[in-house]
C-alpha positions in Angstrom: 381.9 83.7 316.7 380.2 86.7 315.3 376.4 87.0 315.2 374.5 89.8 313.4 370.7 90.3 313.7 369.7 90.9 310.1 366.1 91.4 311.0 364.3 91.5 314.4 360.6 91.9 313.3 357.6 89.7 313.1 355.8 88.5 309.9 354.5 92.0 309.1 357.5 94.0 310.2 357.3 97.4 311.8 355.9 99.7 310.8 353.4 97.4 309.1 352.1 98.3 305.6 350.5 101.8 305.3 352.7 103.1 308.1 350.9 101.3 310.9 353.0 101.5 314.1 350.2 100.4 316.5 351.6 100.8 320.0 355.2 101.4 319.0 357.0 104.7 319.7 358.2 106.3 316.4 360.9 108.1 318.3 363.1 105.1 318.7 364.7 103.8 315.5 365.1 100.4 317.1 361.4 99.9 316.7 361.9 99.9 312.9 362.1 96.2 312.1 362.5 94.0 309.1 361.5 90.3 309.1 363.5 88.0 311.4 366.8 86.6 310.2 370.3 86.2 311.6 373.8 85.9 310.2 376.7 84.2 312.0 380.3 83.3 311.3 382.2 80.4 312.8 385.4 78.6 311.9 385.7 80.8 308.8 382.3 79.7 307.5 379.3 82.0 306.9 375.7 81.1 307.6 372.3 82.8 307.5 369.1 81.6 309.1 366.0 82.4 307.1 365.5 84.5 303.9 362.5 86.6 304.3 361.1 89.5 302.1 363.9 91.9 302.9 366.8 89.5 302.5 368.6 91.5 299.8 368.3 94.8 301.7 369.4 93.1 305.0 372.6 91.6 303.7 373.5 94.8 301.9 372.9 97.0 304.8 375.3 95.1 307.1 377.9 94.7 304.3 377.8 91.0 303.8 379.7 89.7 300.7 379.4 85.9 301.0 377.5 83.0 302.4 378.2 79.3 302.6 374.8 78.0 303.7 371.3 79.1 304.4 369.0 77.4 307.0 365.3 77.7 306.6 363.4 77.2 309.8 359.9 76.7 308.4 357.7 77.5 305.4 356.0 80.7 306.3 356.5 83.5 303.8 358.3 85.8 306.2 361.1 83.2 306.5 361.3 81.9 302.9 360.1 84.7 300.6 363.5 85.4 299.1 364.5 81.8 298.5 364.1 82.4 294.7 367.0 84.9 294.9 369.4 82.2 296.1 370.2 80.7 292.7 371.4 84.1 291.4 373.2 84.6 294.7 375.1 81.4 294.1 375.9 82.3 290.5 377.2 85.7 291.5 379.3 84.4 294.4 380.8 81.8 292.1 380.3 78.8 294.3 377.4 76.5 295.5 375.3 77.6 298.4 373.8 74.9 300.7 370.1 75.4 301.6 369.0 73.3 304.6 365.4 72.6 305.5 363.4 69.9 307.2 361.3 67.5 305.0 358.2 69.4 306.0 359.7 72.8 305.1 361.1 71.4 301.8 357.6 70.3 300.8 356.4 73.9 301.5 359.2 75.2 299.3 358.3 72.9 296.5 354.7 74.0 296.7 355.6 77.7 296.7 358.7 77.6 294.4 358.4 74.4 292.3 360.4 76.0 289.4 363.5 75.8 291.6 363.2 72.0 291.8 361.9 71.0 288.4 364.6 72.6 286.2 362.6 75.8 285.5 365.4 77.9 287.0 368.8 77.1 285.3 370.7 79.0 287.9 369.3 76.6 290.5 372.1 74.2 289.8 374.2 76.4 292.1 372.1 75.4 295.1 372.7 72.3 297.1 369.5 71.3 298.7 370.1 69.6 302.1 367.8 67.8 304.4 367.8 69.2 307.9 367.0 66.5 310.4 364.0 67.0 312.7 366.3 66.5 315.7 369.9 65.6 316.6 373.3 66.6 315.4 374.5 67.2 311.9 377.5 68.7 310.0 377.3 71.6 307.6 380.4 73.0 305.8 382.6 71.2 308.4 380.7 72.8 311.4 378.7 70.8 313.9 375.1 71.7 314.7 372.3 70.5 316.8 368.7 70.9 315.8 365.2 70.2 317.2 361.7 71.2 316.3 359.1 73.4 318.1 355.4 73.5 317.2 354.2 76.6 315.4 350.6 76.8 314.3 350.1 73.7 312.0 353.8 73.6 311.1 357.0 72.7 312.9 359.9 75.2 313.2 363.5 74.0 313.3 365.7 75.5 316.0 369.5 75.5 315.8 372.4 75.4 318.1 376.0 75.9 317.1 378.4 75.7 320.0 377.5 78.3 322.5 375.0 80.1 320.2 371.4 79.0 319.7 368.5 80.5 317.6 364.8 79.6 318.2 362.1 81.4 316.3 358.3 81.0 315.9 357.5 78.8 318.9 354.7 78.6 321.5 355.8 75.6 323.6 359.3 74.3 324.3 359.6 70.5 324.2 361.8 68.7 326.7 364.1 67.8 323.9 364.5 71.5 323.2 365.3 72.3 326.8 368.0 69.6 326.8 369.5 70.8 323.6 369.7 74.4 324.8 370.9 73.7 328.3 374.2 75.6 329.1 374.1 77.7 325.9 375.8 81.1 326.4 373.9 83.2 323.8 370.2 82.4 323.1 368.4 84.4 320.4 364.8 83.6 320.8 361.4 84.7 319.5 359.2 86.9 321.7 356.6 87.9 319.2 353.9 88.7 321.7 355.9 90.7 324.3 354.0 91.2 327.5 350.8 89.7 326.0 349.6 86.1 326.2 347.8 84.9 323.1 347.5 81.4 321.7 348.7 82.3 318.2 351.6 80.0 317.6 354.1 82.5 319.1 355.7 83.2 322.5 355.8 86.0 325.0 358.2 87.3 327.6 357.0 85.1 330.5 357.4 82.0 328.3 361.0 83.0 327.4 361.7 83.6 331.1 360.6 80.1 332.0 362.8 78.6 329.3 365.8 80.7 330.5 365.4 79.5 334.0 365.7 75.9 332.8 368.6 76.3 330.3 370.6 79.1 332.1 372.0 81.1 329.2 374.4 83.9 329.9 372.6 86.2 327.5 369.1 86.2 326.0 368.2 88.3 323.0 364.6 88.6 322.1 363.7 88.7 318.3 360.8 88.3 315.9 359.2 91.2 317.8 355.7 92.4 316.7 354.2 95.8 316.9 353.0 94.9 320.3 356.6 95.0 321.6 358.0 98.5 322.1 361.8 98.4 322.5 362.0 100.7 325.6 358.8 99.4 327.2 359.7 95.7 327.2 363.2 96.5 328.6 361.5 97.6 331.8 360.2 94.1 332.4 363.4 92.1 331.6 366.0 90.5 333.8 369.5 92.1 333.5 370.8 89.4 331.1 367.8 89.9 328.6 367.7 92.5 325.8 365.6 93.2 322.8 367.1 92.6 319.4 367.2 95.4 316.7 368.1 95.3 313.1 371.9 95.4 312.6 372.7 94.3 316.1 376.1 92.7 316.4 376.6 90.0 319.0 380.3 89.1 319.4 381.1 85.9 321.4 
């Protein structure tokens, strides 16, 4: 399996608009982050999780030329802003693209992009809208997945596991079902938006991730969805040896 971090940043990226770096060092290029997204290949199939504002730039920068399915974790703009590009993507690639989301997230998509569902976008016929279950196992493009939901503000965010790889973004509390689904995973890519700071804002911090890691015992933990609170070099000083911060373009071979 090959995993590529397309984007490692939080909802506002870093630097934020108007060149706002806040506490980040401008000397380390790994502090430059686009919105969180990940690509992975397994069994000859190509998948992307989330399509935020920089989707086009992200896939071009790492040289991607195809995708079979896109998973959308929840309906916040930093995870779905580029969904309207997907019909044209499908047309250019010359094959349907499956788009998976929970019932809650699909409703958010219909609110934001109703034209994709009501015939207002002719190219939309190239998309195959798929219902992502709230929990349990399912099959996509011949590959088996597990999913569960984590609370995030007033929404629920879908987490995914595929074999020894799991991706969890935008979470504050990990339900027991999530711990069970993640137990024994080898590579865990997980949101650590708040870094060393605790704040009840729908996101997680390093101590929260450490607690989950102690329960599920992954071999490798990669922290993503990092805000401008999280300086790459600074947070590394506070991590266990098997933890590391993500950065845009990071390749994780398994």
